[in-house]
C-alpha positions as CSV (number, residue, x, y, z in Angstrom):
1,M,101.2,58.2,138.8
2,P,98.4,55.6,138.3
3,W,96.1,58.2,136.9
4,I,98.7,59.2,134.3
5,F,99.2,55.5,133.4
6,L,95.4,55.2,133.1
7,L,95.1,58.3,130.9
8,I,97.9,57.1,128.5
9,A,96.3,53.7,128.5
10,G,93.0,55.2,127.4
11,L,94.6,57.3,124.7
12,L,96.4,54.1,123.4
13,E,93.0,52.4,123.4
14,I,91.8,55.1,120.9
15,I,94.8,54.4,118.8
16,W,94.4,50.7,118.7
17,A,90.7,50.9,118.0
18,S,91.3,53.3,115.2
19,A,94.1,51.2,113.8
20,M,91.8,48.2,113.9
21,K,89.3,50.1,111.7
22,Y,92.1,51.1,109.3
23,S,93.5,47.5,109.2
24,N,90.5,46.5,107.0
25,G,90.0,43.2,108.8
26,F,93.7,42.7,109.5
27,T,94.5,42.8,105.7
28,K,96.8,45.9,105.9
29,P,100.1,45.2,107.8
30,W,100.9,48.7,109.1
31,P,97.6,49.4,110.8
32,T,97.5,45.9,112.1
33,G,101.0,46.3,113.6
34,V,100.1,49.7,115.1
35,M,97.0,48.1,116.6
36,I,98.9,45.2,118.2
37,V,101.7,47.4,119.7
38,A,99.1,50.0,121.0
39,M,96.9,47.3,122.4
40,I,99.8,45.6,124.3
41,A,101.0,49.0,125.7
42,S,97.4,50.0,126.6
43,F,96.8,46.8,128.6
44,W,100.2,47.0,130.2
45,L,99.6,50.6,131.4
46,L,96.1,49.6,132.6
47,A,97.6,46.8,134.6
48,L,100.1,49.2,136.2
49,A,97.3,51.7,137.1
50,M,95.2,48.8,138.6
51,R,98.0,48.2,141.1
52,Q,96.8,51.3,143.0
53,L,93.3,52.1,141.6
54,P,90.1,50.1,142.2
55,L,89.3,47.6,139.4
56,G,85.9,49.2,138.6
57,T,87.3,52.8,138.5
58,A,90.3,51.9,136.4
59,Y,88.3,49.8,133.9
60,M,85.4,52.2,133.6
61,V,87.7,55.2,133.0
62,W,89.9,53.3,130.5
63,T,86.9,52.1,128.5
64,G,85.2,55.5,128.7
65,I,88.3,57.3,127.4
66,G,88.5,54.8,124.6
67,A,84.8,54.9,123.8
68,V,84.5,58.7,123.7
69,G,87.9,59.1,121.9
70,S,86.9,56.6,119.3
71,F,83.6,58.4,118.8
72,V,85.5,61.6,118.2
73,V,87.9,59.9,115.8
74,G,85.0,58.5,113.9
75,V,83.3,61.9,113.6
76,V,86.4,63.9,112.7
77,F,88.3,61.4,110.5
78,L,85.7,59.0,109.2
79,A,82.7,61.4,108.6
80,E,80.5,59.4,111.0
81,P,77.2,61.2,111.8
82,V,76.9,63.6,114.7
83,T,73.4,63.3,116.1
84,A,71.9,64.7,119.3
85,L,71.5,61.1,120.7
86,R,75.1,60.2,119.9
87,M,76.3,63.4,121.5
88,A,74.1,62.8,124.5
89,A,75.5,59.2,124.8
90,A,79.1,60.5,124.7
91,G,78.2,63.2,127.2
92,M,76.8,60.6,129.6
93,I,80.0,58.6,129.3
94,V,82.1,61.6,130.1
95,A,79.8,62.4,133.1
96,G,80.3,58.8,134.3
97,I,84.0,59.1,134.1
98,V,84.0,62.4,136.0
99,T,81.7,60.9,138.6
100,M,83.8,57.8,139.0
101,K,87.0,59.9,139.4
102,M,85.3,62.1,142.1
103,A,84.2,58.9,143.9
104,S,87.7,57.5,144.1
């Protein structure tokens, strides 16, 4: 169950980071509200996962899901550039997440 909590927390991190972008510096109420709710839920689920998972593993996986997911959102929805270096960086983050999961 802690891995499911962690996965959902990571997905919520993508949502709150994306909503933060769309909030235009907290000037738009709906994206700002979505960001706040998703952030609270994400932190809560991360805390639940950390009851059973090591701190380093849980935090690294959570931030990795958020980082790679936000990168994908930026590319798909915000027309951010896809370069070989950016893809390599995202790939290394995924490799780190997989390695950390295998080590736990």
